[in-house]
N, C-alpha and C positions, 0 to 999 in steps of 0.2 A: 867632292866625292873623293874618298881615300882609296877606293879599290881601283887598281889599274889592271885590267884584264890582260893586257899584252905582256906584262911581266909576271903575273900570277901571284902577286903579293901586294900588301899595302905599302905605298911609297909615302911614308909620313915620318916626321922626326919624333923621337921618343922624348916626352917632356923631361926636363932636367929634374933630378931627384926622384923620379919614378922607379921603383923596384919592379922591373918587368916580370920576374918570376912570381913575386908576391901578387901582382895585379892579375896575372894569368890564373893563379890559384884561387883568388877571390872570385873571379868571374866563373871559374869552373864550379865552385860551390854554389854560387848564386844561380847558375843555370842548370845545376845538377848534371854537368857534362862529364864525359869521359874522353881523355885524349889518348889516341893511338899513334904510335910512331913506328915507322919502318926501320929496319936495321941500317938502311942507307942514310938515314937522317943523321945530322951532326949530334955530338954528345950533348950539347945544350938542349936540343929538342928531346932527345931520349931521356934526359934528366927530369923533365917535367911531365913526361908521359905516364899514364897509368899502366899501359901495356906496350911492350916493344917486341917486335917479331917480324917474320917475313909476311908476304902477302896472304898466304893461307892462314897462318896463325892469327893475323889481324882480322881477317874475314870471320874466323870462328869466334873470336872475342866479340865482334860486333853483332853477331847473330843472336 
């Protein structure tokens, strides 16, 4: 199992040659998903997000 509840993220190596942003975008399209990122997230996370904002703005986007 890749999920590690105690650390809150997947503790798994990224396969060599995998473009992580490309894979995230592929899965986003495949699952018709929307990615929300809080302002507190790093720039890398904000770059792939569909919406970036504070808690209220993200809740409004999600509704």
